[in-house]
C-alpha positions in Angstrom: 11.2 6.6 -16.6 14.1 5.8 -14.7 14.3 3.5 -11.6 17.6 3.8 -10.3 19.5 0.6 -8.7 15.7 -0.9 -8.4 17.3 -4.3 -8.1 20.0 -3.5 -6.0 19.8 -6.4 -4.0 18.3 -10.2 -4.2 15.8 -9.4 -1.3 13.7 -7.2 1.0 15.6 -6.3 4.1 14.1 -6.7 7.2 16.0 -4.5 9.2 14.5 -1.7 10.6 13.1 -1.6 14.5 9.0 -1.4 14.4 6.9 1.6 15.7 3.9 3.0 15.2 1.2 5.5 15.9 -2.1 6.0 14.2 -3.3 9.6 13.3 -6.7 11.3 13.6 -8.7 10.9 10.4 -9.7 13.5 8.0 -13.3 14.4 7.2 -13.9 12.8 4.0 -13.5 14.2 0.4 -14.1 13.2 -2.8 -11.9 10.4 -2.9 -14.1 8.9 -0.2 -17.3 7.4 -0.3 -18.3 8.6 3.5 -16.7 10.3 6.4 -15.7 7.5 8.0 -14.9 9.9 11.1 -18.9 10.0 11.3 -19.1 6.0 12.0 -19.9 5.4 15.7 -17.7 4.0 18.1 -19.8 0.7 18.7 -20.1 0.4 14.7 -16.6 0.7 14.2 -15.8 -1.9 16.9 -18.1 -4.3 15.4 -17.0 -4.5 12.0 -15.1 -7.4 10.5 -11.5 -6.9 10.2 -9.8 -9.2 7.9 -6.6 -9.2 5.9 -6.3 -9.2 2.1 -3.4 -11.8 1.3 -1.2 -12.3 -1.8 0.8 -15.2 -3.0 2.8 -15.4 -6.5 2.2 -18.3 -8.4 3.8 -19.8 -11.6 4.8 -15.9 -12.6 1.3 -14.3 -12.0 -0.1 -13.6 -8.4 -3.2 -15.2 -6.2 -5.5 -12.5 -3.8 -7.7 -14.0 -1.3 -9.8 -11.6 1.7 -9.7 -14.2 4.1 -11.2 -15.7 5.9 -13.8 -17.6 3.4 -13.2 -14.6 1.2 -13.2 -13.8 -2.4 -10.3 -14.8 -4.2 -8.9 -13.1 -7.8 -5.8 -14.5 -10.0 -3.8 -12.9 -12.4 -2.0 -15.4 -14.7 1.5 -14.6 -15.9 0.9 -12.1 -18.8 2.3 -13.4 -22.1 5.0 -15.0 -19.8 6.1 -12.1 -18.1 6.1 -11.7 -14.2 3.3 -10.0 -12.9 4.5 -7.9 -10.1 2.7 -4.6 -10.5 -0.5 -5.3 -8.9 -2.6 -4.0 -5.9 -5.6 -5.2 -4.3 -9.2 -2.7 -3.7 -9.9 -2.1 -0.6 -12.3 -4.7 0.3 -10.2 -7.2 -1.6 -12.7 -8.0 -4.4 -10.8 -6.6 -7.1 -7.2 -6.6 -8.1 -5.8 -3.8 -10.3 -2.9 -4.9 -12.5 -0.5 -3.7 -15.4 0.7 -5.7 -18.2 4.0 -5.6 -20.3 2.3 -3.2 -22.8 1.0 -1.1 -20.3 -2.5 -1.3 -19.6 -4.1 -0.5 -16.3 -6.4 -3.9 -15.8 -9.0 -4.2 -13.2 -10.0 -8.1 -12.6 -12.6 -9.3 -10.5 -14.5 -12.6 -10.4 -16.4 -10.9 -13.0 -13.6 -11.2 -15.6 -11.2 -8.5 -16.6 -11.2 -5.0 -18.0 -8.4 -2.4 -18.9 -9.4 0.8 -18.0 -6.3 2.8 -18.8 -3.6 2.9 -20.9 -0.2 4.3 -21.1 1.0 3.0 -17.7 5.0 2.7 -16.8 5.8 -1.3 -16.8 9.0 -3.1 -15.8 9.7 -2.1 -12.5 7.7 -4.4 -9.8 7.4 -1.7 -7.4 5.7 0.9 -9.8 2.0 -0.5 -8.4 -1.0 1.4 -9.0 -3.0 2.6 -5.6 -6.8 2.4 -5.0 -8.7 5.4 -3.5 -10.2 4.4 -0.2 -14.0 4.2 -2.0 -12.8 1.8 -4.1 -13.9 4.5 -6.7 -10.6 5.1 -8.4 -7.1 4.2 -8.8 -3.8 6.1 -9.6 -0.8 4.8 -11.4 2.5 6.2 -12.5 2.5 6.7 -16.1 5.3 5.6 -19.4 8.1 8.3 -19.3 11.8 8.8 -19.1 12.5 11.8 -16.6 13.7 11.6 -13.2 10.2 12.4 -11.5 7.1 10.1 -12.8 3.6 11.5 -13.9 0.8 10.3 -11.8 -2.7 9.8 -13.2 -5.8 8.7 -11.5 -9.0 6.7 -13.7 -12.1 5.2 -12.6 -12.2 1.8 -11.3 -14.3 1.3 -14.2 -12.7 2.9 -16.8 -13.4 6.6 -18.1 -11.2 10.0 -18.0 -7.5 10.1 -17.3 -6.5 13.1 -15.0 -3.1 13.6 -14.0 -2.4 14.0 -9.9 1.0 15.2 -10.6 4.6 14.4 -10.7 6.4 12.7 -7.9 10.5 11.4 -7.8 8.2 8.8 -5.2 6.3 6.6 -7.4 7.0 3.4 -6.0 4.3 1.4 -4.3 2.1 4.3 -4.1 0.0 4.3 -0.7 -3.5 6.7 -1.2 -4.6 8.6 1.8 -8.2 8.0 2.9 -9.0 12.0 2.7 -8.0 11.5 -1.3 -4.8 14.2 -0.4 -1.5 12.3 -0.1 0.2 9.8 -2.4 3.0 8.6 -0.8 5.7 6.3 -2.4 9.4 5.6 -2.1 12.2 6.5 -4.7 13.3 4.3 -7.2 16.8 4.3 -5.8 15.6 4.2 -2.4 16.4 7.6 -1.4 13.3 7.9 1.2 9.6 8.7 0.8 7.6 11.4 -1.5 4.4 12.8 -1.0 2.5 13.8 -3.7 -0.3 16.4 -3.2 -3.2 15.9 -5.1 -4.7 19.0 -5.0 -1.8 21.3 -5.0 0.0 18.5 -7.3 3.4 19.4 -5.7 5.4 16.5 -4.3 7.7 17.4 -1.3 9.9 14.7 0.2 9.2 12.9 3.4 11.6 14.2 6.3 13.7 12.0 8.4 13.7 9.1 6.3 16.9 8.3 4.5 16.4 4.9 3.0 13.2 3.2 2.4 12.4 0.0 -0.3 9.0 -0.2 0.5 5.8 1.8 1.7 3.2 0.2 3.3 0.6 2.4 4.3 -0.7 6.2 4.5 -2.5 7.9 7.4 -6.0 8.7 6.6 -4.9 12.2 7.2 -1.2 11.7 5.6 0.2 12.6 8.8 1.8 8.9 9.4 3.4 7.0 6.8 4.5 3.2 7.4 7.2 1.7 5.7 10.2 -0.8 5.5 13.1 1.7 6.7 16.4 0.1 5.6 20.2 0.9 6.4 22.6 2.4 4.4 24.6 -1.2 3.8 21.2 -3.4 3.4 20.1 -4.5 -0.4 17.5 -2.3 -1.8 15.7 -5.7 -2.9 13.8 -6.2 -6.4 11.3 -4.0 -5.9 8.5 -6.9 -5.8 5.9 -6.5 -2.6 7.4 -8.2 0.4 5.6 -10.8 2.3 6.9 -9.4 5.5 8.7 -6.0 6.4 9.5 -4.5 10.0 7.3 -1.9 9.9 8.2 2.0 11.2 6.0 4.8 11.1 7.0 8.1 10.5 5.5 11.4 11.0 5.0 13.1 7.7 5.9 16.5 8.9 8.5 16.5 11.4 10.4 13.0 10.7 9.5 11.9 14.0 9.8 8.0 14.2 6.4 6.7 16.3 6.9 4.0 18.9 4.3 0.9 18.1 3.2 -0.3 21.3 3.0 -3.8 20.5 5.1 -6.9 21.9 6.2 -9.3 19.1 7.8 -9.0 16.1 5.9 -7.1 13.5 6.0 -8.1 10.0 3.6 -4.9 8.7 1.3 -2.3 9.7 -2.1 -0.9 7.9 -4.5 2.2 8.4 -8.0 1.5 8.7 -9.9 4.2 7.1 -10.8 5.8 10.3 -7.2 6.0 11.5 -7.1 3.1 13.4 -3.9 1.2 13.0 -3.9 -3.3 12.6 -0.2 -4.1 13.3 0.5 -7.5 11.8 2.1 -10.2 14.3 4.0 -13.0 13.6 2.6 -16.3 15.9 3.8 -19.6 16.0 0.7 -21.4 14.1 -0.8 -18.0 12.9 0.1 -14.1 12.5 -2.8 -11.8 14.7 -3.9 -8.2 13.4 -3.5 -6.1 16.3 -5.2 -3.2 16.1 -4.4 -0.1 17.7 -6.8 3.2 18.4 -5.8 6.9 16.8 -4.4 7.5 21.1 -2.2 4.3 20.2 -4.2 2.0 22.4 -5.0 -2.0 21.6 -8.7 -2.5 20.8 -9.1 -5.1 19.5 -6.9 -8.9 18.4 -8.1 -10.9 15.2 -6.5 -13.9 14.8 -5.6 -14.6 10.9 -6.5 -18.3 8.9 -3.5 -20.2 9.4 -3.5 -21.1 5.9 -2.3 -16.7 5.6 0.9 -17.6 8.2 2.8 -17.0 5.0 1.1 -15.4 2.7 2.2 -11.4 2.2 -0.2 -8.9 3.4 -1.4 -6.3 0.9 -4.1 -4.3 3.0 -6.5 -4.5 6.0 -10.2 -4.3 5.8 -12.4 -2.6 8.6 
């Protein structure tokens, strides 16, 4: 597979203005363990909202669910940098790809190879978890402009092909199981792969992007790091922080983010709420917006996580 201009710059750019709006949650499908919309509003409000953080360590990576959560460490793979990884929705497992193209799942219980033939060599070519934590999507090894994306159970088993897309970088899987969003290896926009029809389309309105952070439960909104024409593309690794922009994937409209302060990332929860990470002097804050964009909760992150990257938000 060709990743065009994947290392266009030395560092990820932080240039686009932050903006967002949560979308309505869709009904659950086979990819969801349960319909999140069926949960009562009080139950959702009472649910714990926690960040899943990462930090690079000596060529490997350490993933922590905080505060006081689980920790999973992946050491350097045979001396090779570990950049192709992602955390399960609850933060307790990490899917990662080694230099032989093997897809692993690592947890406190150990490490297991669940599939082979994964693409390796571009740090942006990361696996993606389904919202229920049961399946993992990953780009397969190849040599074409469009990548084949497959899925396998988190414990292994039969590998199924979901389709082909020109946007295999930093895949994000919608909670309804239908949409995989990813940016192109040359940063030229974001592509949406429909896992039912197996067809891919380019999202309107996004000219350049070097990161996809999250996609709404119904695939109608996508969180990206939109960059300008003169900004460096970055090396494709997970950014510790970025200025999140949210786009309507049907109209291409940019949606305003109604939070004060500097937004460092944003992640959709399974029920359609949007958690926006906002920079703080001693600790960052997760500002949770409901589906109408109204602030419903604030969660102060652990001070120890202030400089860590945020892979996702549970809750």
